C-alpha positions in Angstrom: 0.0 0.0 0.0 1.3 3.4 -1.0 0.6 5.1 2.3 2.8 2.5 4.1 5.6 2.6 1.6 5.6 6.3 1.1 6.1 7.0 4.8 9.0 4.6 5.4 11.5 7.4 5.7 9.3 9.4 8.0 8.7 6.3 10.2 12.5 5.8 10.4 12.9 9.5 11.4 10.3 9.1 14.1 12.0 6.0 15.5 15.4 7.8 15.5 13.9 10.9 17.2 12.3 8.7 19.8 15.5 6.8 20.5 17.4 10.0 20.9 14.9 12.0 22.9 12.6 9.5 24.7 9.6 11.3 23.4 7.5 11.4 20.2 8.1 14.1 17.7 5.7 16.5 16.0 6.2 17.8 12.4 8.1 20.8 13.6 10.5 18.6 15.6 11.6 17.0 12.3 11.7 20.2 10.3 8.2 19.5 8.8 9.7 16.5 6.9 6.2 15.2 6.3 5.2 18.2 4.2 7.3 17.0 1.3 6.0 13.5 1.2 3.7 12.8 -1.7 2.5 9.9 -3.7 0.1 8.9 -6.5 -2.9 8.8 -4.1 -2.0 11.6 -1.7 -0.3 15.0 -2.3 2.4 16.9 -0.5 0.7 18.3 2.6 -1.5 15.2 2.8 0.7 13.6 5.4 0.7 14.9 9.0 2.8 14.1 12.1 1.5 14.7 15.6 3.0 13.1 18.8 4.6 10.4 16.7 1.3 9.4 14.9 1.5 9.7 11.1 -1.7 10.4 9.2 -2.0 9.9 5.5 -5.0 11.7 3.9 -5.8 10.2 0.6 -6.9 12.6 -2.1 -7.2 10.3 -5.2 -8.3 6.8 -6.1 -10.5 4.4 -4.3 -9.5 5.7 -0.9 -10.0 9.4 -1.7 -11.3 11.2 1.4 -10.1 8.4 3.7 -7.2 8.6 6.2 -4.7 6.0 7.3 -3.1 6.5 10.7 0.2 4.8 11.7 0.8 4.8 15.5 4.2 3.8 16.9 4.2 1.0 19.4 7.0 0.7 22.0 8.9 -2.3 23.1 8.4 -3.7 26.7 11.2 -1.5 28.1 9.6 1.6 26.5 12.8 2.8 25.0 12.3 2.1 21.3 9.7 1.7 18.7 8.9 -1.9 18.0 6.3 -1.6 15.3 3.4 0.5 14.0 -0.3 0.1 14.5 -2.5 0.9 11.5 -6.0 2.3 11.7 -8.5 4.3 9.8 -9.1 2.1 6.8 -11.2 -1.0 6.3 -8.9 -4.0 7.0 -9.3 -5.2 3.4 -7.2 -2.2 2.3 -4.4 -2.8 4.8 -1.3 -4.8 4.0 -0.7 -8.0 6.1 1.8 -6.2 8.3 -1.0 -4.0 9.6 -3.8 -6.5 10.0 
């Protein structure tokens, strides 16, 4: 799914920020890196970052008007991101890693 693939770099930046600061970043903390992310089904500015949660707002295609959220999950020690929880879309549109 494009929303997952297109945010790979941003997810890595969120994980690095969390590892270095022990807190989740907002867009301004990462110099608004999310503003430049765009894809075939969402445009630049269609991706937002707040408290570590990434939201992809789709503006074209079958999911136009829908939003995918990617929420970081922490390991048991609470000192690193161990995965991402996906929400906001029907499960049939999510890749296996999100279901």
